[in-house]
C-alpha positions as protocol buffer text, in pm:
chain_id: "A"
residue {
  index: 1
  type: MET
  ca { x: 0 y: 0 z: 0 }
}
residue {
  index: 2
  type: SER
  ca { x: 257 y: 257 z: 111 }
}
residue {
  index: 3
  type: GLU
  ca { x: 632 y: 251 z: 113 }
}
residue {
  index: 4
  type: ASN
  ca { x: 854 y: 375 z: 393 }
}
residue {
  index: 5
  type: LYS
  ca { x: 908 y: 705 z: 216 }
}
residue {
  index: 6
  type: PRO
  ca { x: 680 y: 940 z: 26 }
}
residue {
  index: 7
  type: LEU
  ca { x: 596 y: 864 z: -336 }
}
residue {
  index: 8
  type: HIS
  ca { x: 664 y: 1137 z: -588 }
}
residue {
  index: 9
  type: VAL
  ca { x: 353 y: 1205 z: -796 }
}
residue {
  index: 10
  type: SER
  ca { x: 307 y: 1412 z: -1110 }
}
residue {
  index: 11
  type: ASP
  ca { x: 17 y: 1561 z: -1299 }
}
residue {
  index: 12
  type: ALA
  ca { x: 31 y: 1253 z: -1525 }
}
residue {
  index: 13
  type: ASP
  ca { x: -6 y: 989 z: -1251 }
}
residue {
  index: 14
  type: PHE
  ca { x: -210 y: 1185 z: -994 }
}
residue {
  index: 15
  type: GLN
  ca { x: -537 y: 1014 z: -1093 }
}
residue {
  index: 16
  type: THR
  ca { x: -405 y: 658 z: -1060 }
}
residue {
  index: 17
  type: THR
  ca { x: -174 y: 714 z: -761 }
}
residue {
  index: 18
  type: VAL
  ca { x: -390 y: 945 z: -550 }
}
residue {
  index: 19
  type: LEU
  ca { x: -753 y: 956 z: -660 }
}
residue {
  index: 20
  type: ASP
  ca { x: -784 y: 585 z: -744 }
}
residue {
  index: 21
  type: SER
  ca { x: -607 y: 471 z: -424 }
}
residue {
  index: 22
  type: GLN
  ca { x: -799 y: 238 z: -195 }
}
residue {
  index: 23
  type: ALA
  ca { x: -618 y: 389 z: 105 }
}
residue {
  index: 24
  type: PRO
  ca { x: -628 y: 752 z: 219 }
}
residue {
  index: 25
  type: VAL
  ca { x: -352 y: 960 z: 57 }
}
residue {
  index: 26
  type: LEU
  ca { x: -171 y: 1257 z: 212 }
}
residue {
  index: 27
  type: VAL
  ca { x: -23 y: 1475 z: -64 }
}
residue {
  index: 28
  type: ASP
  ca { x: 242 y: 1734 z: 21 }
}
residue {
  index: 29
  type: PHE
  ca { x: 237 y: 2009 z: -243 }
}
residue {
  index: 30
  type: TRP
  ca { x: 582 y: 2171 z: -224 }
}
residue {
  index: 31
  type: ALA
  ca { x: 866 y: 2336 z: -418 }
}
residue {
  index: 32
  type: ALA
  ca { x: 1243 y: 2325 z: -378 }
}
residue {
  index: 33
  type: TRP
  ca { x: 1272 y: 2701 z: -318 }
}
residue {
  index: 34
  type: CYS
  ca { x: 1011 y: 2700 z: -37 }
}
residue {
  index: 35
  type: GLY
  ca { x: 1166 y: 2731 z: 311 }
}
residue {
  index: 36
  type: PRO
  ca { x: 857 y: 2619 z: 506 }
}
residue {
  index: 37
  type: CYS
  ca { x: 829 y: 2320 z: 269 }
}
residue {
  index: 38
  type: ARG
  ca { x: 1182 y: 2216 z: 368 }
}
residue {
  index: 39
  type: MET
  ca { x: 1090 y: 2266 z: 735 }
}
residue {
  index: 40
  type: ILE
  ca { x: 806 y: 2011 z: 723 }
}
residue {
  index: 41
  type: ALA
  ca { x: 978 y: 1765 z: 484 }
}
residue {
  index: 42
  type: PRO
  ca { x: 1122 y: 1554 z: 772 }
}
residue {
  index: 43
  type: PHE
  ca { x: 772 y: 1532 z: 926 }
}
residue {
  index: 44
  type: VAL
  ca { x: 627 y: 1412 z: 595 }
}
residue {
  index: 45
  type: GLU
  ca { x: 904 y: 1148 z: 575 }
}
residue {
  index: 46
  type: GLU
  ca { x: 825 y: 1032 z: 931 }
}
residue {
  index: 47
  type: ILE
  ca { x: 451 y: 1021 z: 861 }
}
residue {
  index: 48
  type: ALA
  ca { x: 523 y: 801 z: 556 }
}
residue {
  index: 49
  type: ARG
  ca { x: 706 y: 555 z: 782 }
}
residue {
  index: 50
  type: ASP
  ca { x: 456 y: 579 z: 1068 }
}
residue {
  index: 51
  type: TYR
  ca { x: 153 y: 519 z: 844 }
}
residue {
  index: 52
  type: ALA
  ca { x: 302 y: 257 z: 610 }
}
residue {
  index: 53
  type: GLY
  ca { x: 30 y: 2 z: 535 }
}
residue {
  index: 54
  type: LYS
  ca { x: -246 y: 239 z: 657 }
}
residue {
  index: 55
  type: ALA
  ca { x: -214 y: 541 z: 428 }
}
residue {
  index: 56
  type: VAL
  ca { x: -16 y: 653 z: 125 }
}
residue {
  index: 57
  type: VAL
  ca { x: 206 y: 960 z: 156 }
}
residue {
  index: 58
  type: ALA
  ca { x: 298 y: 1145 z: -161 }
}
residue {
  index: 59
  type: LYS
  ca { x: 481 y: 1464 z: -259 }
}
residue {
  index: 60
  type: MET
  ca { x: 412 y: 1681 z: -563 }
}
residue {
  index: 61
  type: ASP
  ca { x: 657 y: 1945 z: -684 }
}
residue {
  index: 62
  type: THR
  ca { x: 428 y: 2235 z: -777 }
}
residue {
  index: 63
  type: ASP
  ca { x: 687 y: 2391 z: -1011 }
}
residue {
  index: 64
  type: ALA
  ca { x: 718 y: 2074 z: -1220 }
}
residue {
  index: 65
  type: ASN
  ca { x: 345 y: 1991 z: -1203 }
}
residue {
  index: 66
  type: PRO
  ca { x: 130 y: 2306 z: -1226 }
}
residue {
  index: 67
  type: GLN
  ca { x: -201 y: 2149 z: -1340 }
}
residue {
  index: 68
  type: THR
  ca { x: -298 y: 1958 z: -1027 }
}
residue {
  index: 69
  type: PRO
  ca { x: -224 y: 2240 z: -778 }
}
residue {
  index: 70
  type: MET
  ca { x: -427 y: 2476 z: -998 }
}
residue {
  index: 71
  type: LYS
  ca { x: -717 y: 2228 z: -1009 }
}
residue {
  index: 72
  type: TYR
  ca { x: -726 y: 2213 z: -627 }
}
residue {
  index: 73
  type: GLY
  ca { x: -691 y: 2589 z: -579 }
}
residue {
  index: 74
  type: ILE
  ca { x: -355 y: 2579 z: -405 }
}
residue {
  index: 75
  type: MET
  ca { x: -249 y: 2939 z: -346 }
}
residue {
  index: 76
  type: GLY
  ca { x: 39 y: 2886 z: -104 }
}
residue {
  index: 77
  type: ILE
  ca { x: 281 y: 2611 z: -17 }
}
residue {
  index: 78
  type: PRO
  ca { x: 331 y: 2396 z: 167 }
}
residue {
  index: 79
  type: THR
  ca { x: -24 y: 2268 z: 134 }
}
residue {
  index: 80
  type: LEU
  ca { x: -103 y: 1917 z: 247 }
}
residue {
  index: 81
  type: ILE
  ca { x: -428 y: 1763 z: 124 }
}
residue {
  index: 82
  type: ILE
  ca { x: -574 y: 1435 z: 244 }
}
residue {
  index: 83
  type: PHE
  ca { x: -770 y: 1245 z: -21 }
}
residue {
  index: 84
  type: LYS
  ca { x: -998 y: 953 z: 55 }
}
residue {
  index: 85
  type: GLY
  ca { x: -1216 y: 775 z: -197 }
}
residue {
  index: 86
  type: GLY
  ca { x: -1097 y: 1008 z: -472 }
}
residue {
  index: 87
  type: ARG
  ca { x: -1197 y: 1331 z: -303 }
}
residue {
  index: 88
  type: GLU
  ca { x: -1041 y: 1588 z: -71 }
}
residue {
  index: 89
  type: VAL
  ca { x: -1136 y: 1530 z: 293 }
}
residue {
  index: 90
  type: ASP
  ca { x: -896 y: 1765 z: 472 }
}
residue {
  index: 91
  type: ARG
  ca { x: -636 y: 2035 z: 402 }
}
residue {
  index: 92
  type: ILE
  ca { x: -346 y: 2190 z: 593 }
}
residue {
  index: 93
  type: VAL
  ca { x: -184 y: 2511 z: 467 }
}
residue {
  index: 94
  type: GLY
  ca { x: 155 y: 2621 z: 597 }
}
residue {
  index: 95
  type: ALA
  ca { x: 425 y: 2466 z: 808 }
}
residue {
  index: 96
  type: VAL
  ca { x: 268 y: 2284 z: 1102 }
}
residue {
  index: 97
  type: PRO
  ca { x: 393 y: 2043 z: 1369 }
}
residue {
  index: 98
  type: LYS
  ca { x: 406 y: 1672 z: 1287 }
}
residue {
  index: 99
  type: ALA
  ca { x: 140 y: 1606 z: 1552 }
}
residue {
  index: 100
  type: MET
  ca { x: -111 y: 1821 z: 1363 }
}
residue {
  index: 101
  type: ILE
  ca { x: -49 y: 1633 z: 1038 }
}
residue {
  index: 102
  type: ALA
  ca { x: -86 y: 1299 z: 1219 }
}
residue {
  index: 103
  type: LYS
  ca { x: -408 y: 1413 z: 1389 }
}
residue {
  index: 104
  type: LYS
  ca { x: -565 y: 1515 z: 1055 }
}
residue {
  index: 105
  type: LEU
  ca { x: -457 y: 1186 z: 894 }
}
residue {
  index: 106
  type: ASP
  ca { x: -593 y: 989 z: 1190 }
}
residue {
  index: 107
  type: GLY
  ca { x: -924 y: 1171 z: 1145 }
}
residue {
  index: 108
  type: ALA
  ca { x: -938 y: 1070 z: 779 }
}
residue {
  index: 109
  type: LEU
  ca { x: -855 y: 709 z: 864 }
}
residue {
  index: 110
  type: ALA
  ca { x: -1134 y: 700 z: 1123 }
}
residue {
  index: 111
  type: LYS
  ca { x: -1403 y: 825 z: 881 }
}
């Protein structure tokens, strides 16, 4: 279901990797130049390990893949969106503590 590190998704494989997933998917929309994105990157890596087998964790570089962020109205990064059953169920904007990301993901798993 999930690996021990985040998957890298693109506009081309977003449908099959994220929307068609049987498990909830946390997608980190980020860019290399974004300081807050680099701040939360270790948390996203840890979440991928912590939730292996329960949820999929993915990262999308918004510079390389502009279509999907535009479709979901992403105005600032980092933005983390949790998808379940092919639709958005929760969203986090900005750099937040790991505990907040885990709490939102737990909420999606419980639904």
